[in-house]
Every structure is written in C-alpha cells, then in structure tokens.
C-alpha positions, 0 to 999 in steps of 0.5 A: 499500499503506497502512501507517499502524496495521497491525501487521508482523513483520519476521523477520531482524534482519541488514541488510536486516531493519533497513531493512525495520523503520525504513522501516516504522515511519517510514510509521506501521506497529506493527513488531517486528523478530524473530530466533532469535538470542538479544539478546546476539548480535543487532548493534547496529544492530538493537538500535538499531531500538528507538530508532525506536519497533520493538520487538525479539522474540528468538527464535521468534515467539510463537503469539498475534503471528502470530494478531494481524499484518496483515503479515509481511515476511521477509529472505532468509535465512529459509526460507519453509517455516519455522515462524513463516512457515508458520503466518503464511500459513496464518493469511491473513496476508500474508507477502512480502519486502524485494524485494516490500515495496520495489518497491511504493513504488518510482518509475521502472522497474527493470532486474533481475539473477539468476543463479547466477554473475556476478550482483553483477558485471554488476549494478555494470556495468549501473549504470555504462552507465546512468550514463555513458550520461546516464541517472537511476540507482541500484544496490541489492538483493543487491549490498549496498545493501538496496532498500528504502533507495532509495524516497525517492531514487527518481523516475518518471524512474529506472532502479533496477538490482538483483541478486536472489538466488533468496532474495529472488525467493522472495518477491516478488508484483507486483515487476515489471522492465521487462528482467530479466536471468538469466545462468546456474541451475546447482547452488547452495543445495541445502542449502535446495532440496530438488532442483536444479528448485527452484532453477531455478523461484525463479529462473524467478519474475524473469519472472512479472510481465513483460508485452510491452514488456518485455525478457528477457535469456537467455544462449542457451549455459545450456540452462536457461535458454535454455529459458525464452525460449518461454514468456515474455511479454516479447520476448527477447534472447539473449547466447552465446559460443559461437555467433553468433546470428540476433539478439542478442548474441555474441562472434566471435573477438575482437569482441563484435557485436550483431544485429538484423533491422536489421544487425550492429554491432561494440560493442568489441573483447575485448582492450579488457576489464579483466575476465578470462574468458569467464565475464565476456565473459557478464557484459558481454554480458548487460549491454551487452543491457540498456543496449541496452534501457535506451537507452545508447548504444554508443559510450557504452557501449564507453567504460564497459566498457574501464574498468570495473575487477574488483568486490571479491572477484570475481577481483580481484588483490591483490598479486605477491609474487616472480612469484606473483600472488594473486587473491581471489575470495571471492564463489566460493561456489558450485562453477560459480563456482569452475569459472569463475574456474579457467577464467579463469587456463587461458591463463596460464604458470602453475598455479594453487594453489587455498584451497578449502572452507567450508560445504558446499552439499550440491553435488558438487565433481567437476566441478571435477576436470578442471581441477584435474587440468589446471592446479591445482599444489596444493590447500590446504583450510580449512573445514568441508567439507574433509574431503569435498573432499579426498576427492573430488578428492584424486586429482587434485592434492595437498592440504593442510590448512590451520587458517586463513587466514594458514595457507592463504595461508602454504601456498599461497605456500610451494607456489606456483612463480614464474609461478604463482597463488594463488586463494582460489575457495572453492566453499563458503559462508563463515559457518562461520569468516567473517561473510561472503564479503566478510569472508573476501575481506578476511581473505585481502587481509589476510594477503597483504599480511602475507606482502608486507610480511614478504617485502619485507626477504627477497627469495630467503629465502621460508621465513623470510618464511613462518615469521616 
C-alpha cells in the first residue's frame, strides 16, 4: 500500500486516530485529523500532532474535503453509518479502520481474539503463553496499544496477538489472522446496532479472510459461535466447559483436557489457576487452544497459566477491609459480563454487594435477576441508567442510589457483612461519569484504598470510618 502523496482524512482524535495520523504522515501522506468535538476539547496529544505536519480539523468534515481524498481512516468509536463516512464511501474513497491499515504493513502472523466478554484476559494470556514458550510475540489492539504502533517492531518471524472489538471488525477488508478466536457473542452495544444479528455479524468478520491451514477457535457452549463452525474455511478447534468433546479442549471435573484423533492429554488442573470463575476456565481453554495452534508446548503453557494474575479491572481484588473483600470488575460493561462476575462468587459463603450502573446499552438487565435474588445482599446504583436498573431489578434485592463512586463505596461497605464481597461490575459503559472503564476502575480502587486507610485506626467503629 503506497501512502506517499496520498491525501488522507483520519476521523477520531483519540488514541488510535492519533497513532494513525502519525504513521501516515511519516510515510509521506498529507493528513488531516478530524473530530466532531471543538478543538478546545481535544486532548493535548491530539493537538500535538500539528508539530508532525498533521492538520487538525474540528467539527464535521466539509464536503469539499471529502471530495478530494484518497483514503479515510476511521477510529473504532466512529460509526460506519456516520454522514462523513457514508459520503466518502459514495464518492469512491476507500474507508478503512486502524486495524486494517496496520495489517497491510504488519509483518509475521496474527492471532486475533474477539468476543463479548473475556477478550482482554485471553489476549494477555495468549501473549504470555507464546512469550514463555520462546516465540517472538507482541500484543496490541483493543487491549490498549494501537496495532498501528506495532508495525515498526514487527518481523517476519513474529506472532502479533490482537484483541478486536466489533467496532474494529466492521472496517476490515484484507485483515488475515492465522489463528482467530471467538470467545462468546451475547447482546451488547445495542445502542449502536439495530439488531443482535448485526452485532454478531460484525464478530463473524474475524474469519472472512481465513483459508485452509488457518485455525478458528470457537466456544462450543455458545449457540451463536458454535453454529458458525460448518461454514468456515479454516480448521476449527472447539472448546467447552460443559461437555466432553470428541476433538477439542474441554473441562472434565477439575481437569483441562486436550483431545485429538491421536489421543488425549490433561493440560492442567483447574485448581492451578489464579483466575476465578467458570468464565475464566473458558478463557484459559481458548488461550491454550491458540497456544497449541502457534506451537507452544503444553508444559510451558501450564506453568504460565498457573502464575497468570487477573488483568487490571477484571475481577481484580483491591483490598479486604474488616473481612469484606472489594473486587474491581469495571470492564464488566455488558449485562453478560456482570452475570459472569456474579457467577464467579456463587460458591463463596458470603453475599455480594453489587455496584451497578452507568451509561446503558439498551440491553435488558433481567438476565441478572436470578443471580441477584440468590447471591446479592444489596444493589448500589450509579449513573444514567440507575432508574432503569431499579425498575427492572428492584424486586430482587434492596437498592440504594449513590451520587458518585465515593458514596457508592461507602454505602456498599455499610451494607456488607463480614465474609461478603463488594463487587464493582456495572453492566454499563462508563462515559456518563468517567473517561473510560479504566478511569472508573481506578476511581473505585482509590475510594476503596481511602476507606481502608480510614478504617485502619477505627476497627469496630465502621460507621465513624464511613462518615469521615
């Protein structure tokens, strides 16, 4: 792909857009970075690209500019149905995303991971599995490092492990993973998609350029994902936590087993994992499947999984205060993710005090109802969708409203009893109150640690600590 002399518009002045603008201008393209926000609301890193020769263009891109472009690169947060994108497409201008742009320059082979839940944990784990097995590897994508920034460091021998969202998959054209993993597909982002089938179709695009000799790893317990197996060109590897498979990876009792035509092998025991919950057994089975496909050895992978810690903001133990444990699962931005978080604590002796809420995604909260009835002592509700959650779930557990995260943590601690869990698993996006789910998780942890300091000198006087 030749970029020198090309006129390129990058839409979206956040992390991936900034990285794309820098990449393009370094290769001789004439680049404008566009964002609908006024320039005073752009971040300093976005404004700084002016020094690299990038033009900053706030507001809606004018039609005269769209008529004179060779390429449009859109960030994941920019809908493909937005007016500038549709205009450019109708004018015959190629429209791609950052992942597609990066893939045209990236060397080596790709492992791509998507799914509604578990993407980041599985992506990080696969990266560690390959690294510990002595394979050259780098990790990026939706996990936090734009894929475009890994182009320069890639080599022909590399494996690049990429976490992909449905938004990123919407704009791929030639992107070709040698190993593609789909963990699960459940309703999410229904504020962006007209129907669940549209969301699922975006996930399915991960396989569109695979060929015989590639590997597709599928969750055999997910009805949507497992239904795709017969239509794929790649070799299919299935994993399951609910049943034994004639071929594939599965959970049998406490054993994680790999079975092929040549026989079966126990890869490790579930008790060796530091990750909590059956959903994390799924993530580990998926990661082991990808590791085997890439050539990692079973013994090496067993050692890696055994020491692998939860990723930040994913069922992360923050602190224990007066026999109450606080867990940060801010990445639980969908109802299904919160279901999985609650299921991880079903066998605990105590109850859960659950912090829910934020910007909803127009998906029903009712799948949480039975788990809340059985395991939740108190709901503490925050954010824009608090009233909707109270209306749909209020009959299953007592609920309280909190104005901010600090109040939510205090109310949760006040409601909890020794042996209980305070769990931040919001089932919502964070953008009503926070910059991102990471920001929300950091604020939660700061509030918990502040509470820990206050209670340290007031053992037995919980009310005083809360009020102070």
